[in-house]
VOLUM-948773 format. One record per atom (N, C-alpha, C): residue number from 1; residue in three letters; atom name; x, y negated, z negated. Coordinates in Angstrom, 3 decimals, padded with zeros to 6 digits. Layout:
<nr: NUM, rest: ALA, atom: CA, xx: X, yy: Y, zz: Z>;
...
end
This chain:
<nr: 1, rest: MET, atom: N, xx: 000.833, yy: 001.187, zz: 000.000>;
<nr: 1, rest: MET, atom: CA, xx: 000.000, yy: 000.000, zz: 000.000>;
<nr: 1, rest: MET, atom: C, xx: 000.881, yy: -001.255, zz: 000.000>;
<nr: 2, rest: THR, atom: N, xx: 001.870, yy: -001.301, zz: -000.923>;
<nr: 2, rest: THR, atom: CA, xx: 002.737, yy: -002.480, zz: -001.005>;
<nr: 2, rest: THR, atom: C, xx: 004.220, yy: -002.127, zz: -000.854>;
<nr: 3, rest: HIS, atom: N, xx: 004.524, yy: -000.885, zz: -000.527>;
<nr: 3, rest: HIS, atom: CA, xx: 005.891, yy: -000.401, zz: -000.317>;
<nr: 3, rest: HIS, atom: C, xx: 006.815, yy: -000.578, zz: -001.524>;
<nr: 4, rest: PRO, atom: N, xx: 006.387, yy: -000.156, zz: -002.703>;
<nr: 4, rest: PRO, atom: CA, xx: 007.284, yy: -000.271, zz: -003.858>;
<nr: 4, rest: PRO, atom: C, xx: 008.313, yy: 000.863, zz: -003.837>;
<nr: 5, rest: ASN, atom: N, xx: 009.320, yy: 000.718, zz: -004.672>;
<nr: 5, rest: ASN, atom: CA, xx: 010.239, yy: 001.825, zz: -004.907>;
<nr: 5, rest: ASN, atom: C, xx: 009.510, yy: 002.741, zz: -005.899>;
<nr: 6, rest: LEU, atom: N, xx: 008.991, yy: 003.851, zz: -005.417>;
<nr: 6, rest: LEU, atom: CA, xx: 008.133, yy: 004.703, zz: -006.244>;
<nr: 6, rest: LEU, atom: C, xx: 008.814, yy: 005.230, zz: -007.511>;
<nr: 7, rest: PRO, atom: N, xx: 010.087, yy: 005.642, zz: -007.480>;
<nr: 7, rest: PRO, atom: CA, xx: 010.713, yy: 006.095, zz: -008.728>;
<nr: 7, rest: PRO, atom: C, xx: 010.833, yy: 004.996, zz: -009.779>;
<nr: 8, rest: SER, atom: N, xx: 010.862, yy: 003.735, zz: -009.350>;
<nr: 8, rest: SER, atom: CA, xx: 010.963, yy: 002.623, zz: -010.303>;
<nr: 8, rest: SER, atom: C, xx: 009.604, yy: 002.207, zz: -010.845>;
<nr: 9, rest: ALA, atom: N, xx: 008.537, yy: 002.648, zz: -010.211>;
<nr: 9, rest: ALA, atom: CA, xx: 007.179, yy: 002.303, zz: -010.656>;
<nr: 9, rest: ALA, atom: C, xx: 006.773, yy: 003.186, zz: -011.827>;
<nr: 10, rest: THR, atom: N, xx: 005.820, yy: 002.695, zz: -012.611>;
<nr: 10, rest: THR, atom: CA, xx: 005.260, yy: 003.561, zz: -013.651>;
<nr: 10, rest: THR, atom: C, xx: 004.455, yy: 004.663, zz: -012.957>;
<nr: 11, rest: LYS, atom: N, xx: 004.128, yy: 005.697, zz: -013.698>;
<nr: 11, rest: LYS, atom: CA, xx: 003.331, yy: 006.787, zz: -013.115>;
<nr: 11, rest: LYS, atom: C, xx: 002.002, yy: 006.250, zz: -012.590>;
<nr: 12, rest: ASP, atom: N, xx: 001.343, yy: 005.397, zz: -013.357>;
<nr: 12, rest: ASP, atom: CA, xx: 000.053, yy: 004.840, zz: -012.936>;
<nr: 12, rest: ASP, atom: C, xx: 000.196, yy: 003.985, zz: -011.676>;
<nr: 13, rest: GLU, atom: N, xx: 001.268, yy: 003.183, zz: -011.604>;
<nr: 13, rest: GLU, atom: CA, xx: 001.499, yy: 002.354, zz: -010.417>;
<nr: 13, rest: GLU, atom: C, xx: 001.771, yy: 003.226, zz: -009.190>;
<nr: 14, rest: ALA, atom: N, xx: 002.601, yy: 004.250, zz: -009.370>;
<nr: 14, rest: ALA, atom: CA, xx: 002.924, yy: 005.150, zz: -008.254>;
<nr: 14, rest: ALA, atom: C, xx: 001.673, yy: 005.877, zz: -007.775>;
<nr: 15, rest: LEU, atom: N, xx: 000.868, yy: 006.382, zz: -008.710>;
<nr: 15, rest: LEU, atom: CA, xx: -000.370, yy: 007.059, zz: -008.322>;
<nr: 15, rest: LEU, atom: C, xx: -001.326, yy: 006.126, zz: -007.603>;
<nr: 16, rest: ALA, atom: N, xx: -001.426, yy: 004.891, zz: -008.056>;
<nr: 16, rest: ALA, atom: CA, xx: -002.305, yy: 003.918, zz: -007.391>;
<nr: 16, rest: ALA, atom: C, xx: -001.842, yy: 003.681, zz: -005.955>;
<nr: 17, rest: GLU, atom: N, xx: -000.541, yy: 003.572, zz: -005.733>;
<nr: 17, rest: GLU, atom: CA, xx: 000.000, yy: 003.384, zz: -004.388>;
<nr: 17, rest: GLU, atom: C, xx: -000.266, yy: 004.601, zz: -003.515>;
<nr: 18, rest: ILE, atom: N, xx: 000.035, yy: 005.782, zz: -004.047>;
<nr: 18, rest: ILE, atom: CA, xx: -000.105, yy: 007.029, zz: -003.279>;
<nr: 18, rest: ILE, atom: C, xx: -001.574, yy: 007.297, zz: -002.951>;
<nr: 19, rest: ARG, atom: N, xx: -002.426, yy: 007.224, zz: -003.971>;
<nr: 19, rest: ARG, atom: CA, xx: -003.857, yy: 007.472, zz: -003.748>;
<nr: 19, rest: ARG, atom: C, xx: -004.482, yy: 006.393, zz: -002.872>;
<nr: 20, rest: GLY, atom: N, xx: -004.056, yy: 005.151, zz: -003.100>;
<nr: 20, rest: GLY, atom: CA, xx: -004.621, yy: 004.039, zz: -002.340>;
<nr: 20, rest: GLY, atom: C, xx: -004.321, yy: 004.142, zz: -000.857>;
<nr: 21, rest: CYS, atom: N, xx: -003.067, yy: 004.477, zz: -000.516>;
<nr: 21, rest: CYS, atom: CA, xx: -002.732, yy: 004.561, zz: 000.915>;
<nr: 21, rest: CYS, atom: C, xx: -003.432, yy: 005.749, zz: 001.553>;
<nr: 22, rest: LYS, atom: N, xx: -003.522, yy: 006.865, zz: 000.819>;
<nr: 22, rest: LYS, atom: CA, xx: -004.208, yy: 008.050, zz: 001.356>;
<nr: 22, rest: LYS, atom: C, xx: -005.677, yy: 007.723, zz: 001.630>;
<nr: 23, rest: SER, atom: N, xx: -006.329, yy: 007.108, zz: 000.668>;
<nr: 23, rest: SER, atom: CA, xx: -007.749, yy: 006.771, zz: 000.799>;
<nr: 23, rest: SER, atom: C, xx: -007.987, yy: 005.783, zz: 001.936>;
<nr: 24, rest: LEU, atom: N, xx: -007.159, yy: 004.750, zz: 002.010>;
<nr: 24, rest: LEU, atom: CA, xx: -007.314, yy: 003.741, zz: 003.056>;
<nr: 24, rest: LEU, atom: C, xx: -007.136, yy: 004.353, zz: 004.444>;
<nr: 25, rest: LEU, atom: N, xx: -006.094, yy: 005.140, zz: 004.620>;
<nr: 25, rest: LEU, atom: CA, xx: -005.860, yy: 005.768, zz: 005.921>;
<nr: 25, rest: LEU, atom: C, xx: -006.985, yy: 006.732, zz: 006.289>;
<nr: 26, rest: GLU, atom: N, xx: -007.437, yy: 007.516, zz: 005.323>;
<nr: 26, rest: GLU, atom: CA, xx: -008.518, yy: 008.462, zz: 005.619>;
<nr: 26, rest: GLU, atom: C, xx: -009.801, yy: 007.739, zz: 006.005>;
<nr: 27, rest: THR, atom: N, xx: -010.075, yy: 006.634, zz: 005.348>;
<nr: 27, rest: THR, atom: CA, xx: -011.260, yy: 005.839, zz: 005.685>;
<nr: 27, rest: THR, atom: C, xx: -011.131, yy: 005.240, zz: 007.084>;
<nr: 28, rest: GLN, atom: N, xx: -009.982, yy: 004.652, zz: 007.359>;
<nr: 28, rest: GLN, atom: CA, xx: -009.775, yy: 003.989, zz: 008.647>;
<nr: 28, rest: GLN, atom: C, xx: -009.703, yy: 004.986, zz: 009.805>;
<nr: 29, rest: LEU, atom: N, xx: -009.039, yy: 006.126, zz: 009.583>;
<nr: 29, rest: LEU, atom: CA, xx: -008.830, yy: 007.103, zz: 010.653>;
<nr: 29, rest: LEU, atom: C, xx: -009.936, yy: 008.154, zz: 010.754>;
<nr: 30, rest: GLU, atom: N, xx: -010.718, yy: 008.265, zz: 009.686>;
<nr: 30, rest: GLU, atom: CA, xx: -011.793, yy: 009.258, zz: 009.604>;
<nr: 30, rest: GLU, atom: C, xx: -011.277, yy: 010.688, zz: 009.776>;
<nr: 31, rest: ILE, atom: N, xx: -010.100, yy: 010.945, zz: 009.220>;
<nr: 31, rest: ILE, atom: CA, xx: -009.521, yy: 012.296, zz: 009.170>;
<nr: 31, rest: ILE, atom: C, xx: -008.792, yy: 012.445, zz: 007.842>;
<nr: 32, rest: GLU, atom: N, xx: -008.527, yy: 013.690, zz: 007.458>;
<nr: 32, rest: GLU, atom: CA, xx: -007.752, yy: 013.934, zz: 006.245>;
<nr: 32, rest: GLU, atom: C, xx: -006.283, yy: 013.622, zz: 006.513>;
<nr: 33, rest: VAL, atom: N, xx: -005.663, yy: 012.919, zz: 005.603>;
<nr: 33, rest: VAL, atom: CA, xx: -004.236, yy: 012.602, zz: 005.702>;
<nr: 33, rest: VAL, atom: C, xx: -003.494, yy: 013.532, zz: 004.754>;
<nr: 34, rest: SER, atom: N, xx: -002.619, yy: 014.372, zz: 005.320>;
<nr: 34, rest: SER, atom: CA, xx: -001.936, yy: 015.398, zz: 004.541>;
<nr: 34, rest: SER, atom: C, xx: -000.431, yy: 015.194, zz: 004.439>;
<nr: 35, rest: HIS, atom: N, xx: 000.101, yy: 014.204, zz: 005.147>;
<nr: 35, rest: HIS, atom: CA, xx: 001.551, yy: 014.024, zz: 005.211>;
<nr: 35, rest: HIS, atom: C, xx: 001.894, yy: 012.585, zz: 004.861>;
<nr: 36, rest: PHE, atom: N, xx: 002.971, yy: 012.404, zz: 004.125>;
<nr: 36, rest: PHE, atom: CA, xx: 003.344, yy: 011.120, zz: 003.538>;
<nr: 36, rest: PHE, atom: C, xx: 004.703, yy: 010.686, zz: 004.069>;
<nr: 37, rest: ALA, atom: N, xx: 004.905, yy: 009.402, zz: 004.266>;
<nr: 37, rest: ALA, atom: CA, xx: 006.216, yy: 008.838, zz: 004.610>;
<nr: 37, rest: ALA, atom: C, xx: 006.617, yy: 007.911, zz: 003.468>;
<nr: 38, rest: TYR, atom: N, xx: 007.764, yy: 008.194, zz: 002.849>;
<nr: 38, rest: TYR, atom: CA, xx: 008.210, yy: 007.356, zz: 001.747>;
<nr: 38, rest: TYR, atom: C, xx: 008.465, yy: 005.935, zz: 002.230>;
<nr: 39, rest: PRO, atom: N, xx: 008.035, yy: 004.943, zz: 001.439>;
<nr: 39, rest: PRO, atom: CA, xx: 008.269, yy: 003.561, zz: 001.843>;
<nr: 39, rest: PRO, atom: C, xx: 009.742, yy: 003.198, zz: 001.712>;
<nr: 40, rest: ASN, atom: N, xx: 010.169, yy: 002.281, zz: 002.554>;
<nr: 40, rest: ASN, atom: CA, xx: 011.523, yy: 001.736, zz: 002.516>;
<nr: 40, rest: ASN, atom: C, xx: 012.569, yy: 002.768, zz: 002.917>;
<nr: 41, rest: GLY, atom: N, xx: 013.758, yy: 002.551, zz: 002.537>;
<nr: 41, rest: GLY, atom: CA, xx: 014.874, yy: 003.422, zz: 002.898>;
<nr: 41, rest: GLY, atom: C, xx: 016.150, yy: 002.781, zz: 002.423>;
<nr: 42, rest: GLY, atom: N, xx: 017.231, yy: 003.131, zz: 003.049>;
<nr: 42, rest: GLY, atom: CA, xx: 018.505, yy: 002.541, zz: 002.680>;
<nr: 42, rest: GLY, atom: C, xx: 019.200, yy: 003.299, zz: 001.575>;
<nr: 43, rest: SER, atom: N, xx: 020.023, yy: 002.599, zz: 000.833>;
<nr: 43, rest: SER, atom: CA, xx: 020.903, yy: 003.255, zz: -000.133>;
<nr: 43, rest: SER, atom: C, xx: 020.224, yy: 003.589, zz: -001.458>;
<nr: 44, rest: VAL, atom: N, xx: 019.085, yy: 002.985, zz: -001.744>;
<nr: 44, rest: VAL, atom: CA, xx: 018.392, yy: 003.238, zz: -003.007>;
<nr: 44, rest: VAL, atom: C, xx: 017.401, yy: 004.380, zz: -002.803>;
<nr: 45, rest: ALA, atom: N, xx: 017.380, yy: 005.323, zz: -003.735>;
<nr: 45, rest: ALA, atom: CA, xx: 016.449, yy: 006.453, zz: -003.628>;
<nr: 45, rest: ALA, atom: C, xx: 015.014, yy: 005.958, zz: -003.734>;
<nr: 46, rest: HIS, atom: N, xx: 014.191, yy: 006.318, zz: -002.769>;
<nr: 46, rest: HIS, atom: CA, xx: 012.794, yy: 005.885, zz: -002.772>;
<nr: 46, rest: HIS, atom: C, xx: 011.853, yy: 007.040, zz: -003.074>;
<nr: 47, rest: PHE, atom: N, xx: 012.429, yy: 008.116, zz: -003.579>;
<nr: 47, rest: PHE, atom: CA, xx: 011.641, yy: 009.245, zz: -004.057>;
<nr: 47, rest: PHE, atom: C, xx: 012.514, yy: 010.018, zz: -005.031>;
<nr: 48, rest: ASP, atom: N, xx: 011.861, yy: 010.795, zz: -005.866>;
<nr: 48, rest: ASP, atom: CA, xx: 012.560, yy: 011.685, zz: -006.785>;
<nr: 48, rest: ASP, atom: C, xx: 011.649, yy: 012.873, zz: -007.054>;
<nr: 49, rest: ASP, atom: N, xx: 012.082, yy: 013.778, zz: -007.922>;
<nr: 49, rest: ASP, atom: CA, xx: 011.270, yy: 014.964, zz: -008.189>;
<nr: 49, rest: ASP, atom: C, xx: 009.900, yy: 014.608, zz: -008.755>;
<nr: 50, rest: LYS, atom: N, xx: 009.826, yy: 013.576, zz: -009.592>;
<nr: 50, rest: LYS, atom: CA, xx: 008.533, yy: 013.160, zz: -010.150>;
<nr: 50, rest: LYS, atom: C, xx: 007.605, yy: 012.644, zz: -009.049>;
<nr: 51, rest: THR, atom: N, xx: 008.171, yy: 011.916, zz: -008.105>;
<nr: 51, rest: THR, atom: CA, xx: 007.369, yy: 011.410, zz: -006.987>;
<nr: 51, rest: THR, atom: C, xx: 006.829, yy: 012.567, zz: -006.162>;
<nr: 52, rest: LYS, atom: N, xx: 007.664, yy: 013.564, zz: -005.914>;
<nr: 52, rest: LYS, atom: CA, xx: 007.230, yy: 014.722, zz: -005.129>;
<nr: 52, rest: LYS, atom: C, xx: 006.088, yy: 015.462, zz: -005.824>;
<nr: 53, rest: VAL, atom: N, xx: 006.140, yy: 015.559, zz: -007.140>;
<nr: 53, rest: VAL, atom: CA, xx: 005.054, yy: 016.201, zz: -007.898>;
<nr: 53, rest: VAL, atom: C, xx: 003.761, yy: 015.407, zz: -007.736>;
<nr: 54, rest: LEU, atom: N, xx: 003.845, yy: 014.083, zz: -007.818>;
<nr: 54, rest: LEU, atom: CA, xx: 002.649, yy: 013.246, zz: -007.659>;
<nr: 54, rest: LEU, atom: C, xx: 002.037, yy: 013.426, zz: -006.275>;
<nr: 55, rest: LEU, atom: N, xx: 002.871, yy: 013.535, zz: -005.260>;
<nr: 55, rest: LEU, atom: CA, xx: 002.358, yy: 013.745, zz: -003.906>;
<nr: 55, rest: LEU, atom: C, xx: 001.628, yy: 015.073, zz: -003.794>;
<nr: 56, rest: ARG, atom: N, xx: 002.217, yy: 016.130, zz: -004.352>;
<nr: 56, rest: ARG, atom: CA, xx: 001.557, yy: 017.448, zz: -004.331>;
<nr: 56, rest: ARG, atom: C, xx: 000.205, yy: 017.375, zz: -005.043>;
<nr: 57, rest: GLU, atom: N, xx: 000.200, yy: 016.748, zz: -006.218>;
<nr: 57, rest: GLU, atom: CA, xx: -001.029, yy: 016.637, zz: -007.006>;
<nr: 57, rest: GLU, atom: C, xx: -002.096, yy: 015.809, zz: -006.287>;
<nr: 58, rest: THR, atom: N, xx: -001.683, yy: 014.908, zz: -005.420>;
<nr: 58, rest: THR, atom: CA, xx: -002.612, yy: 014.053, zz: -004.680>;
<nr: 58, rest: THR, atom: C, xx: -003.127, yy: 014.745, zz: -003.423>;
<nr: 59, rest: GLY, atom: N, xx: -002.544, yy: 015.884, zz: -003.065>;
<nr: 59, rest: GLY, atom: CA, xx: -003.044, yy: 016.641, zz: -001.928>;
<nr: 59, rest: GLY, atom: C, xx: -002.200, yy: 016.578, zz: -000.674>;
<nr: 60, rest: PHE, atom: N, xx: -001.039, yy: 015.951, zz: -000.753>;
<nr: 60, rest: PHE, atom: CA, xx: -000.163, yy: 015.921, zz: 000.415>;
<nr: 60, rest: PHE, atom: C, xx: 000.532, yy: 017.270, zz: 000.588>;
<nr: 61, rest: GLN, atom: N, xx: 000.813, yy: 017.626, zz: 001.825>;
<nr: 61, rest: GLN, atom: CA, xx: 001.489, yy: 018.886, zz: 002.148>;
<nr: 61, rest: GLN, atom: C, xx: 002.966, yy: 018.692, zz: 002.439>;
<nr: 62, rest: SER, atom: N, xx: 003.363, yy: 017.461, zz: 002.765>;
<nr: 62, rest: SER, atom: CA, xx: 004.762, yy: 017.179, zz: 003.064>;
<nr: 62, rest: SER, atom: C, xx: 005.010, yy: 015.683, zz: 002.968>;
<nr: 63, rest: ALA, atom: N, xx: 006.299, yy: 015.324, zz: 002.984>;
<nr: 63, rest: ALA, atom: CA, xx: 006.689, yy: 013.912, zz: 002.986>;
<nr: 63, rest: ALA, atom: C, xx: 008.005, yy: 013.768, zz: 003.729>;
<nr: 64, rest: THR, atom: N, xx: 008.110, yy: 012.688, zz: 004.483>;
<nr: 64, rest: THR, atom: CA, xx: 009.336, yy: 012.434, zz: 005.226>;
<nr: 64, rest: THR, atom: C, xx: 010.096, yy: 011.275, zz: 004.612>;
<nr: 65, rest: THR, atom: N, xx: 011.420, yy: 011.415, zz: 004.632>;
<nr: 65, rest: THR, atom: CA, xx: 012.308, yy: 010.382, zz: 004.118>;
<nr: 65, rest: THR, atom: C, xx: 012.783, yy: 009.515, zz: 005.275>;
<nr: 66, rest: SER, atom: N, xx: 013.626, yy: 008.546, zz: 004.980>;
<nr: 66, rest: SER, atom: CA, xx: 014.264, yy: 007.779, zz: 006.047>;
<nr: 66, rest: SER, atom: C, xx: 015.676, yy: 008.285, zz: 006.298>;
<nr: 67, rest: LYS, atom: N, xx: 016.024, yy: 009.423, zz: 005.681>;
<nr: 67, rest: LYS, atom: CA, xx: 017.342, yy: 010.026, zz: 005.902>;
<nr: 67, rest: LYS, atom: C, xx: 017.393, yy: 010.617, zz: 007.308>;
<nr: 68, rest: ALA, atom: N, xx: 018.486, yy: 010.354, zz: 007.998>;
<nr: 68, rest: ALA, atom: CA, xx: 018.649, yy: 010.877, zz: 009.353>;
<nr: 68, rest: ALA, atom: C, xx: 018.948, yy: 012.375, zz: 009.308>;
<nr: 69, rest: GLY, atom: N, xx: 018.454, yy: 013.077, zz: 010.293>;
<nr: 69, rest: GLY, atom: CA, xx: 018.723, yy: 014.506, zz: 010.401>;
<nr: 69, rest: GLY, atom: C, xx: 017.518, yy: 015.228, zz: 010.934>;
<nr: 70, rest: LYS, atom: N, xx: 017.667, yy: 016.512, zz: 011.071>;
<nr: 70, rest: LYS, atom: CA, xx: 016.546, yy: 017.307, zz: 011.567>;
<nr: 70, rest: LYS, atom: C, xx: 016.103, yy: 018.275, zz: 010.478>;
<nr: 71, rest: PRO, atom: N, xx: 014.813, yy: 018.486, zz: 010.373>;
<nr: 71, rest: PRO, atom: CA, xx: 014.321, yy: 019.448, zz: 009.390>;
<nr: 71, rest: PRO, atom: C, xx: 014.604, yy: 020.869, zz: 009.864>;
<nr: 72, rest: GLY, atom: N, xx: 014.722, yy: 021.756, zz: 008.930>;
<nr: 72, rest: GLY, atom: CA, xx: 014.933, yy: 023.163, zz: 009.247>;
<nr: 72, rest: GLY, atom: C, xx: 014.020, yy: 024.029, zz: 008.404>;
<nr: 73, rest: PHE, atom: N, xx: 014.087, yy: 025.324, zz: 008.608>;
<nr: 73, rest: PHE, atom: CA, xx: 013.224, yy: 026.238, zz: 007.861>;
<nr: 73, rest: PHE, atom: C, xx: 013.483, yy: 026.173, zz: 006.361>;
<nr: 74, rest: GLU, atom: N, xx: 014.689, yy: 025.810, zz: 005.974>;
<nr: 74, rest: GLU, atom: CA, xx: 015.051, yy: 025.747, zz: 004.560>;
<nr: 74, rest: GLU, atom: C, xx: 014.742, yy: 024.389, zz: 003.932>;
<nr: 75, rest: SER, atom: N, xx: 014.239, yy: 023.458, zz: 004.711>;
<nr: 75, rest: SER, atom: CA, xx: 013.983, yy: 022.095, zz: 004.230>;
<nr: 75, rest: SER, atom: C, xx: 012.916, yy: 022.060, zz: 003.146>;
<nr: 76, rest: ASP, atom: N, xx: 013.135, yy: 021.189, zz: 002.166>;
<nr: 76, rest: ASP, atom: CA, xx: 012.121, yy: 020.876, zz: 001.164>;
<nr: 76, rest: ASP, atom: C, xx: 011.033, yy: 020.096, zz: 001.891>;
<nr: 77, rest: LEU, atom: N, xx: 009.804, yy: 020.572, zz: 001.869>;
<nr: 77, rest: LEU, atom: CA, xx: 008.715, yy: 019.922, zz: 002.600>;
<nr: 77, rest: LEU, atom: C, xx: 008.400, yy: 018.524, zz: 002.098>;
<nr: 78, rest: PHE, atom: N, xx: 008.903, yy: 018.176, zz: 000.918>;
<nr: 78, rest: PHE, atom: CA, xx: 008.672, yy: 016.840, zz: 000.384>;
<nr: 78, rest: PHE, atom: C, xx: 009.934, yy: 015.978, zz: 000.428>;
<nr: 79, rest: GLU, atom: N, xx: 010.889, yy: 016.428, zz: 001.270>;
<nr: 79, rest: GLU, atom: CA, xx: 012.128, yy: 015.677, zz: 001.452>;
<nr: 79, rest: GLU, atom: C, xx: 012.626, yy: 015.873, zz: 002.885>;
<nr: 80, rest: LEU, atom: N, xx: 011.704, yy: 015.787, zz: 003.839>;
<nr: 80, rest: LEU, atom: CA, xx: 012.049, yy: 016.024, zz: 005.236>;
<nr: 80, rest: LEU, atom: C, xx: 012.857, yy: 014.864, zz: 005.807>;
<nr: 81, rest: ARG, atom: N, xx: 013.883, yy: 015.201, zz: 006.557>;
<nr: 81, rest: ARG, atom: CA, xx: 014.686, yy: 014.197, zz: 007.267>;
<nr: 81, rest: ARG, atom: C, xx: 013.986, yy: 013.878, zz: 008.581>;
<nr: 82, rest: ARG, atom: N, xx: 014.402, yy: 012.804, zz: 009.233>;
<nr: 82, rest: ARG, atom: CA, xx: 013.772, yy: 012.448, zz: 010.505>;
<nr: 82, rest: ARG, atom: C, xx: 014.823, yy: 012.119, zz: 011.554>;
<nr: 83, rest: MET, atom: N, xx: 014.415, yy: 012.321, zz: 012.790>;
<nr: 83, rest: MET, atom: CA, xx: 015.273, yy: 011.992, zz: 013.915>;
<nr: 83, rest: MET, atom: C, xx: 014.902, yy: 010.615, zz: 014.439>;
<nr: 84, rest: ARG, atom: N, xx: 015.897, yy: 009.921, zz: 014.903>;
<nr: 84, rest: ARG, atom: CA, xx: 015.694, yy: 008.604, zz: 015.497>;
<nr: 84, rest: ARG, atom: C, xx: 015.005, yy: 008.772, zz: 016.846>;
<nr: 85, rest: ALA, atom: N, xx: 013.939, yy: 008.047, zz: 017.061>;
<nr: 85, rest: ALA, atom: CA, xx: 013.243, yy: 008.089, zz: 018.349>;
<nr: 85, rest: ALA, atom: C, xx: 013.940, yy: 007.144, zz: 019.321>;
<nr: 86, rest: THR, atom: N, xx: 014.121, yy: 007.598, zz: 020.532>;
<nr: 86, rest: THR, atom: CA, xx: 014.751, yy: 006.770, zz: 021.565>;
<nr: 86, rest: THR, atom: C, xx: 013.901, yy: 006.826, zz: 022.826>;
<nr: 87, rest: GLU, atom: N, xx: 014.165, yy: 005.911, zz: 023.727>;
<nr: 87, rest: GLU, atom: CA, xx: 013.465, yy: 005.925, zz: 025.005>;
<nr: 87, rest: GLU, atom: C, xx: 014.017, yy: 007.006, zz: 025.920>;
<nr: 88, rest: ASN, atom: N, xx: 015.228, yy: 007.450, zz: 025.644>;
<nr: 88, rest: ASN, atom: CA, xx: 015.901, yy: 008.428, zz: 026.488>;
<nr: 88, rest: ASN, atom: C, xx: 015.928, yy: 009.779, zz: 025.769>;
<nr: 89, rest: LEU, atom: N, xx: 015.238, yy: 010.761, zz: 026.311>;
<nr: 89, rest: LEU, atom: CA, xx: 015.156, yy: 012.079, zz: 025.680>;
<nr: 89, rest: LEU, atom: C, xx: 016.530, yy: 012.705, zz: 025.483>;
<nr: 90, rest: SER, atom: N, xx: 017.444, yy: 012.490, zz: 026.413>;
<nr: 90, rest: SER, atom: CA, xx: 018.766, yy: 013.099, zz: 026.283>;
<nr: 90, rest: SER, atom: C, xx: 019.502, yy: 012.581, zz: 025.048>;
<nr: 91, rest: GLU, atom: N, xx: 019.266, yy: 011.314, zz: 024.661>;
<nr: 91, rest: GLU, atom: CA, xx: 019.873, yy: 010.785, zz: 023.438>;
<nr: 91, rest: GLU, atom: C, xx: 019.320, yy: 011.496, zz: 022.206>;
<nr: 92, rest: MET, atom: N, xx: 018.022, yy: 011.782, zz: 022.213>;
<nr: 92, rest: MET, atom: CA, xx: 017.428, yy: 012.490, zz: 021.085>;
<nr: 92, rest: MET, atom: C, xx: 017.954, yy: 013.916, zz: 021.012>;
<nr: 93, rest: LEU, atom: N, xx: 018.092, yy: 014.569, zz: 022.153>;
<nr: 93, rest: LEU, atom: CA, xx: 018.578, yy: 015.948, zz: 022.174>;
<nr: 93, rest: LEU, atom: C, xx: 020.028, yy: 016.015, zz: 021.679>;
<nr: 94, rest: TRP, atom: N, xx: 020.794, yy: 014.961, zz: 021.941>;
<nr: 94, rest: TRP, atom: CA, xx: 022.191, yy: 014.912, zz: 021.514>;
<nr: 94, rest: TRP, atom: C, xx: 022.290, yy: 015.038, zz: 019.993>;
<nr: 95, rest: GLU, atom: N, xx: 021.291, yy: 014.548, zz: 019.276>;
<nr: 95, rest: GLU, atom: CA, xx: 021.319, yy: 014.590, zz: 017.815>;
<nr: 95, rest: GLU, atom: C, xx: 021.116, yy: 016.001, zz: 017.260>;
<nr: 96, rest: PHE, atom: N, xx: 020.646, yy: 016.912, zz: 018.093>;
<nr: 96, rest: PHE, atom: CA, xx: 020.521, yy: 018.299, zz: 017.648>;
<nr: 96, rest: PHE, atom: C, xx: 021.892, yy: 018.896, zz: 017.580>;
end
């Protein structure tokens, strides 16, 4: 909702953000939202084990970080890495 650093928020603040964004998106999109993208990125951790528990309890099935990389079968579903999107498919394939 406001892109806070979730580990720095109180439990109530984090839950309000997580539940609020889920509810808003579901209302606007008229579909169930099951996957979460952590707000922000950079050098400060924007998720932790407590945050992952809150996401599970709220009904999310996975969450993506801003960490570069590709997910694999062994990946933590609540700590998925992402690939940079490019206009050129060959550049994206190079990252594999």
